[in-house]
C-alpha positions, -999 to +999 in steps of 0.1 A: +072+047-543+090+053-576+098+020-593+125+013-619+137-018-636+173-027-631+197-055-639+220-072-613+256-067-624+274-084-595+268-098-561+288-092-529+276-107-496+241-095-490+245-065-515+238-066-552+252-041-576+226-030-600+225-009-632+193+008-643+178-004-675+166+017-704+136+039-698+103+023-708+094+053-731+125+048-753+119+032-786+081+035-784+075+071-796+079+084-832+106+109-822+135+085-820+159+107-840+151+138-819+149+121-785+172+136-759+169+106-737+187+084-763+214+111-766+220+112-729+221+074-726+246+073-754+270+098-738+265+094-701+277+062-685+252+043-664+262+042-627+261+011-607+248+013-571+249-012-543+215-023-528+211-045-498+186-073-502+176-107-487+164-121-520+184-148-538+196-131-569+221-140-596+241-119-620+219-108-649+186-110-631+161-083-638+146-067-607+123-039-596+139-012-575+118+013-555+126+047-540+105+065-514+091+097-531+092+118-500+129+111-494+137+119-530+119+152-527+138+161-496+171+153-513+162+173-544+152+203-523+186+202-506+204+201-539+185+231-552+182+251-520+217+248-505+236+265-534+211+294-533+215+297-495+253+297-500+250+324-527+230+347-504+252+340-474+283+347-495+267+380-506+259+390-470+294+381-459+309+402-488+287+431-478+299+429-442+336+428-452+334+453-481+339+482-456+373+469-446+387+472-482+378+508-493+401+504-523+378+479-539+344+485-553+319+470-527+298+454-555+328+435-568+336+422-533+300+411-528+299+394-562+332+375-556+321+362-521+286+353-534+300+333-563+327+317-542+301+305-517+279+292-545+307+273-562+321+258-529+287+244-521+283+230-556+317+213-553+308+199-519+275+186-532+293+170-562+318+152-539+291+141-515+263+133-539+267+095-537+267+095-499+242+122-494+216+112-520+218+075-524+228+065-489+207+089-469+178+102-489+170+080-518+181+046-507+166+021-532+152-012-521+146-044-541+109-050-544+108-082-565+126-102-591+111-102-626 
């Protein structure tokens, strides 16, 4: 299990909305001015996610969240593999239809269909990332209250 510290931001029924805290390595190394983690935290907003729990928690409580490693690996593989599969399938589709358009260069048709398949899958993954990753593969659970 991968564990992370989080803070409860709001409570709705048996769900708590949590926001991940700062990484434990931040502020402890000597490379604070060159640290990319601090830059990312500054410019990328932290997301809140809903987690179901039976623990009695209040707003502002610090908790430990855990995610099953195997489910996270499966979700990561899908995110990396699906666009590549779409790229190759788009290229195969372009190769099969290139013969119907003799006026166009077959390499251009293959390139356009491959890139189109790749971009479409990236857009679909972007739209469904919350549902696909958090709800299905990497569903966090509250381990304990700090």
